[in-house]
C-alpha positions in Angstrom: 115.8 70.3 111.1 117.5 72.2 113.9 116.6 75.9 114.2 119.4 78.4 113.5 120.2 81.1 116.0 118.6 83.6 113.6 115.4 81.6 113.2 115.1 81.3 117.0 115.6 85.1 117.3 112.8 85.7 114.7 110.4 83.3 116.3 111.0 85.0 119.6 109.8 88.3 118.1 106.4 86.8 117.0 103.3 87.5 119.0 102.2 84.8 121.5 98.8 84.7 119.9 97.5 83.8 116.4 95.1 86.7 116.5 95.6 89.3 113.7 97.2 92.5 114.8 96.6 96.1 113.9 98.7 97.2 110.9 101.0 99.4 112.8 101.8 96.7 115.3 102.4 94.0 112.7 104.7 96.4 110.8 106.6 97.1 114.0 107.2 93.4 114.6 108.4 92.8 111.0 110.8 95.8 111.3 112.0 94.5 114.6 113.2 91.2 113.2 117.0 90.5 113.1 118.7 92.6 110.3 120.2 91.2 107.2 123.0 92.4 104.9 120.5 93.5 102.3 117.4 95.6 102.3 114.6 93.0 102.4 111.4 93.3 100.4 108.2 93.5 102.4 105.2 91.6 100.9 101.5 91.3 101.7 99.5 88.1 101.2 95.7 88.3 101.2 93.6 85.1 101.2 90.2 85.9 99.6 86.9 84.1 99.7 86.7 83.9 95.9 86.4 81.0 93.5 89.5 81.4 91.4 88.0 79.1 88.7 85.3 81.6 88.0 86.3 84.3 85.5 84.0 86.9 87.1 85.7 86.4 90.4 89.3 87.0 89.4 90.8 89.8 91.4 93.5 91.6 89.5 94.7 95.2 88.7 97.4 97.6 89.7 97.9 100.6 91.9 100.5 103.2 92.9 101.2 102.9 96.6 101.5 106.2 98.6 105.2 105.7 99.2 106.2 103.5 96.2 108.0 100.2 96.7 111.6 101.3 96.8 112.4 99.9 93.4 112.3 101.4 89.9 111.0 98.8 87.4 112.5 98.1 84.0 109.8 99.1 81.5 109.5 98.3 77.7 106.8 99.8 75.5 105.2 99.0 72.2 104.4 102.3 70.5 105.1 104.3 67.4 105.3 108.0 66.6 104.4 110.6 69.2 103.4 107.9 71.7 106.8 106.3 71.4 108.4 109.7 72.1 106.2 110.1 75.2 107.3 106.7 76.5 110.9 107.4 76.0 110.6 110.8 77.7 108.9 109.1 80.7 111.9 106.8 81.1 111.0 103.5 79.4 114.2 101.4 79.0 113.2 100.3 75.5 110.5 101.4 73.0 109.7 99.8 69.7 107.3 97.9 67.4 108.3 95.1 65.0 111.9 95.3 66.1 110.9 94.9 69.8 108.5 92.1 69.0 111.2 90.2 67.1 113.6 90.6 70.1 111.0 89.3 72.5 110.0 86.4 70.2 113.6 85.3 70.2 113.5 85.0 74.0 114.5 88.4 75.5 112.5 89.2 78.6 115.0 91.3 80.7 112.3 93.7 81.9 109.7 93.9 84.7 106.7 95.5 82.8 105.5 95.5 79.2 103.2 98.3 78.2 101.4 98.7 74.8 99.5 101.4 73.0 96.1 100.1 71.9 97.0 100.1 68.2 100.0 97.8 69.0 98.0 94.8 70.4 97.8 93.1 66.9 101.6 93.0 67.1 101.8 92.1 70.8 99.1 89.4 70.8 101.3 86.7 69.2 103.9 87.2 71.9 101.5 85.7 74.5 103.4 82.4 74.6 106.5 84.3 75.7 105.0 87.0 77.8 102.0 85.2 79.3 103.8 82.6 81.5 106.0 85.3 82.9 103.1 87.6 83.8 104.3 90.3 81.3 101.5 90.3 78.8 99.9 93.8 78.4 96.3 93.9 79.6 93.6 96.6 79.6 92.4 95.4 82.9 95.9 95.8 84.5 96.2 99.2 82.8 99.2 98.2 80.7 97.3 98.7 77.4 96.8 102.4 77.3 97.2 105.5 75.2 98.4 107.5 78.2 101.9 106.2 78.0 103.6 109.1 79.7 101.6 108.6 82.9 101.7 104.8 82.9 105.4 104.5 82.3 106.1 107.1 85.0 103.9 105.2 87.5 105.7 101.9 86.8 109.1 103.6 87.0 108.0 104.9 90.4 107.1 101.3 91.5 103.5 100.7 90.5 102.3 97.4 91.9 100.5 94.8 89.8 98.5 91.9 91.3 96.4 89.0 90.4 95.0 86.2 92.7 96.8 82.9 92.4 95.0 79.5 91.8 94.3 79.2 95.5 92.6 82.7 95.8 95.5 84.5 97.4 96.8 87.9 96.2 100.5 88.5 96.8 102.2 91.9 96.3 105.2 94.0 97.3 104.4 96.9 99.6 107.9 98.3 100.3 111.3 97.7 101.8 112.5 96.9 105.3 114.3 100.3 105.3 111.1 102.2 104.9 109.9 104.3 107.8 107.3 102.2 109.8 104.6 104.8 109.2 105.2 104.8 105.5 105.2 101.0 105.3 101.9 100.9 107.3 100.4 103.5 104.9 101.3 101.2 101.9 99.8 98.2 103.6 96.6 100.0 104.4 96.3 101.4 100.9 96.7 97.9 99.4 94.2 96.3 101.7 91.7 99.1 101.0 92.2 98.7 97.3 91.7 95.0 97.3 88.6 95.4 99.5 87.1 97.7 96.9 87.4 95.1 94.2 85.1 92.5 95.7 83.4 90.7 92.8 79.6 91.0 92.8 79.3 87.2 92.5 81.5 86.6 95.6 79.3 85.5 98.5 80.3 85.2 102.1 83.4 86.5 103.7 85.6 88.2 101.1 88.8 88.8 102.9 89.7 85.6 104.8 93.1 86.5 106.2 96.0 88.9 105.7 99.7 88.5 106.5 102.8 90.5 105.9 106.4 89.3 105.8 109.8 90.3 104.6 112.2 88.3 102.3 113.7 86.4 105.3 111.1 86.6 108.0 108.1 84.6 109.1 104.7 86.1 108.4 102.6 88.2 110.8 98.9 88.2 110.7 97.2 91.5 110.1 93.6 92.7 111.0 91.7 94.0 108.0 
């Protein structure tokens, strides 16, 4: 396939070596790629030396990046009473119990995050067939099963990032937008790398972080030094 003018221009921006670059330099290269008509999302991809088949080596969780991700997520919450009021006050798009469960069971998944109060998990559990495959199932480990709904909803509305290694041991996550100031984007990348590094499973032997790259929606990846 012949390379387009844009692809040639992007490839010309890439470093002449495959050696990983300092974060600030890698971010500078990504931001220097030919512009598009939309604000591209910037992602990070970390290949880890874990065995994804071992339950005790799964790397998953969530964190609030220093400068957010430039997008407010659509949040739904399973809660009743005062907790429901807190979720609404924090900005959740929809809050409910049996009514919300019925709506989701019928196929509605027009949201980015599903959070549940602990006493709602008996109601939420049967929705696993709908929510699970879409990565929307509330989980204590991810911080989406919690009694602190005000804080959790606020964090996700501000762009809290969830992550989980894929079947090949790679963790993918959004770290911002192309329009971000380079220093802020670099701060987000460093914060994510440091957080993943802190989650090394005790049973993981050998090199934990194998490689790191960052890319935007329509750019090639640039290797980053840990």
